N, C-alpha and C positions, 0 to 999 in steps of 0.2 A: 415602227408599226406596232399594233397591239397583238398581232399573232392571232390566236384563237379565242380572243375575248368574246364572251357572251353578251357584253354590254349593249352593242348595237341591236342584237336580236331581242333582248328583253326590253330595251328602250322603245324600239319600234313597235313591238307587240303591245306593250301597255299603252303607248300613245294611241294606237289604233282602237283599243278597247275603250279608252276614255272618250275619244272622238265619237265612236259609234254609240256609246251609252248616252252621250249628250244629245245626239241627233235622232236616235232610233224612233222615239215616239212621234216626232214630226214627220219622219219618213213614212211611218205606218199610216198616219192621217192622210198624207199626200197621196199615197198609193190607193187608199180607200176612196178618196175623193176622185181620183182619176178613173177608177174602175166602176164608179157608180153611174147610174143613169136616171133620168126622170120618169119614164113610163112605169106604171105598176108592174111588179114582178121582176124588177131589174136589180135586186139586191137589197141591202139594209136601208138604203136611202130611197127606195122605190116610192115614186109619187111625190117626193119632196124636192127633187133636183139636187145637184151636188152642193151648192152653196159655197160659202167661204171655208177656208181651212178651220177657222175657229168654230163655225157652225157645225161642220162635220165632226170635229173633235167633241163638242158638247153633246151633239145628238147621239153619237155612238157610245160615248162614255155613259150617258144617261141610260141607254138601252142595254149595254153589255157590261158596265162597270169599268173602273180604271185599269183593270188587269189586261184588257184587250190591247192596250197600248204597248205592252211588253211581250205579247205572245210571239213566240219564235225568235226571241232575242238571243237565247243561248247559242244556237248554231251560227247566228250572225256574228256574235262576239268571238267565237272560236275562229271563224273565217277571218275576221278583222285582225286578230292576234297574229295568225300565221302569215297573212299577206303583208301586213305592215312590218313584221319582224324580218321577213325576207327582203322587203324593199329597203329597209334601213341598213341591213347587213351588206347587201350588194352595193348600195350607195357608198358606204364606208370603205369597202374594199376597192371600189373603182377610184374613189378619191385618193386613197393611199397609193394605188398603182400609178395614177397620173402624177402625183407628187414625186414618187421615186423616179419615174421616167424623166421628169423635168429636173431631177437632181436636187429637189427641195427637201427630201426626207433625210433624216440624220442617220 
């Protein structure tokens, strides 16, 4: 076994950050699309209807600038790092324990 190696923690954490960084803007657009409504007074898409993901992204980027796609990303990446680090480390430990129990570990 690797003992107290930090490799699974770091690998999992950074993998989570990369995955969330790649998908975060799309998730923000999806959330805005789902929370918008057509009648006037229902948010940034009031009176326009939700439209497609691309329409929502174009409309909100034109209205608020591209930075809105990344608003709130810091806490999300911190959470992604912690959750994925723990998941990877626990998986590695369980995998090692199962291998030892089956007599496959050296």
